[in-house]
Every structure is written in C-alpha cells, then in structure tokens.
C-alpha positions in Angstrom: -27.4 -31.3 1.2 -28.3 -32.6 -2.1 -28.8 -31.6 -5.7 -28.3 -28.0 -6.5 -26.9 -27.3 -3.0 -24.0 -29.8 -3.7 -23.2 -28.1 -7.0 -23.4 -24.7 -5.4 -20.9 -25.7 -2.6 -18.7 -27.4 -5.2 -18.5 -24.2 -7.3 -17.9 -22.0 -4.3 -15.1 -24.4 -3.3 -13.5 -24.4 -6.7 -13.7 -20.6 -6.8 -12.1 -20.4 -3.3 -9.2 -22.6 -4.5 -8.8 -20.5 -7.7 -8.9 -17.2 -6.0 -6.6 -18.3 -3.3 -4.1 -19.6 -5.9 -4.4 -16.5 -8.0 -4.0 -14.1 -5.1 -1.2 -16.0 -3.6 0.8 -15.9 -6.9 0.0 -12.3 -7.5 1.0 -11.2 -4.0 4.2 -13.2 -4.0 5.4 -12.3 -7.5 4.5 -8.6 -8.1 2.4 -7.1 -5.4 3.9 -3.7 -5.8 2.5 -3.4 -9.4 -1.1 -3.6 -8.3 -1.5 -3.8 -4.5 -5.2 -2.8 -4.5 -6.1 -5.3 -7.2 -4.1 -8.1 -5.6 -5.5 -7.4 -2.2 -9.0 -7.5 -3.6 -8.2 -11.0 -5.1 -7.0 -12.1 -1.6 -10.3 -10.7 -0.1 -12.3 -12.6 -2.7 -10.5 -15.8 -1.7 -11.3 -15.3 1.9 -15.0 -14.5 1.1 -15.3 -17.7 -1.0 -13.7 -19.8 1.7 -16.0 -18.5 4.4 -19.0 -18.8 2.1 -18.1 -22.4 1.3 -17.8 -23.4 5.0 -21.0 -21.4 5.9 -22.9 -23.2 3.2 -21.8 -26.6 4.5 -22.1 -26.0 8.2 -25.5 -26.6 9.9 -27.4 -24.2 12.0 -28.9 -20.7 11.9 -25.6 -19.0 12.8 -23.8 -20.4 9.8 -26.9 -19.6 7.8 -26.6 -16.0 8.7 -22.9 -16.0 8.0 -23.6 -17.5 4.6 -26.1 -14.6 3.9 -23.5 -12.0 5.1 -20.6 -13.4 3.0 -22.7 -13.9 -0.2 -24.2 -10.4 0.2 -20.8 -8.9 0.7 -19.6 -10.9 -2.4 -22.4 -9.6 -4.6 -21.8 -6.0 -3.5 -18.1 -6.2 -4.2 -18.4 -8.0 -7.5 -20.8 -5.4 -8.7 -18.7 -2.5 -7.3 -15.3 -3.8 -8.6 -16.9 -4.9 -11.9 -18.5 -1.5 -12.5 -15.3 0.4 -11.5 -13.1 -1.7 -13.7 -15.3 -0.8 -16.7 -15.8 2.9 -15.8 -12.2 3.6 -14.7 -9.8 0.8 -15.7 -6.9 2.8 -14.4 -8.1 2.0 -10.9 -7.0 -1.6 -11.4 -3.9 -1.9 -13.4 -4.2 -5.7 -13.1 -7.4 -7.7 -13.0 -8.9 -9.0 -9.8 -11.2 -12.0 -9.4 -14.1 -9.5 -9.6 -12.9 -7.3 -12.4 -15.3 -7.0 -15.2 -17.8 -8.9 -13.1 -15.6 -11.9 -13.0 -15.0 -12.2 -16.8 -11.8 -14.0 -16.3 -13.9 -16.7 -14.5 -16.6 -16.9 -17.2 -18.8 -14.4 -15.1 -19.2 -17.0 -12.4 -18.4 -14.4 -9.7 -21.5 -12.3 -10.6 -23.9 -15.2 -11.1 -22.9 -17.3 -8.1 -24.0 -14.9 -5.3 -27.5 -14.5 -6.9 -27.8 -18.4 -7.1 -26.5 -18.6 -3.6 -29.1 -16.1 -2.2 -31.9 -18.0 -4.1 -30.7 -21.3 -2.6 -30.5 -19.8 0.9 -33.9 -18.2 0.7 -35.3 -21.7 -0.1 -33.3 -23.7 2.5 -33.7 -21.8 5.9 -32.6 -24.0 8.7 -35.1 -25.1 11.4 -35.7 -22.7 14.3 -33.5 -23.3 17.2 -30.6 -24.6 15.1 -28.1 -22.1 16.2 -25.1 -24.5 16.3 -21.7 -23.3 15.1 
C-alpha cells in the first residue's frame, strides 16, 4: 500500500483512536446521561478499528470486510447526522457521527466515501482469500 492508501489507513487509525478514547471517557464518566449517544460513539470506535485492520490486511475476505464496515459507517453517519439535525433531543450529547461528524471536522462523512472510492480502484487479485 502506498500513496493515498497509506493516508486513508492513517486517518482511519487516528479516527479509531479518537473514537475509542472519546467513547471510553463518555461511558466511564457519565453513561447514564446519554446511553444511546455514548453507545453509538463506542460502535463508531469498533467500526473504525475493524475498517483500519481490513484496509491493511491482504486478501479478498478482508477486502469484503472493508466494504462492509465502510458501507455500515456511511449509513450510520448519514443516519445519525440527519437525526441529530432533525431531532436533536434524540442525542442529548454528541456522538462521533452527530451532525455528520462536525466535531471531527466532517471527516466521518467524507472518509467512507473516499474509502469506497479507494476500494473500488484497488480490488485484490482473484484467489487472494487469505484472512
């Protein structure tokens, strides 16, 4: 992996660390204030971790895992982003995906699109089904 792929993985890794740290602090300090929002932040952390690993790992199985996690990420950032605008009361505290990731400079809404573009141009060779 070179060039844009390295940057993509690096940004996913940074977002994985940021989301993990944020959700850990939120859950440990005041989970009862916004359990749905904080659980969504934890879910985002898991998605970013799996996506990072899947982008790094070779083979068609990991390629599929990358597609699944990045698609899931896009669906959730669009859903949570829209809901946080339409009905802010649903999320009394922000999640990683609130307002389309505004707290993270909108990286959460742009990253899955870039990830999908990159994946579409870097399909692994046939028969590379290694985990």
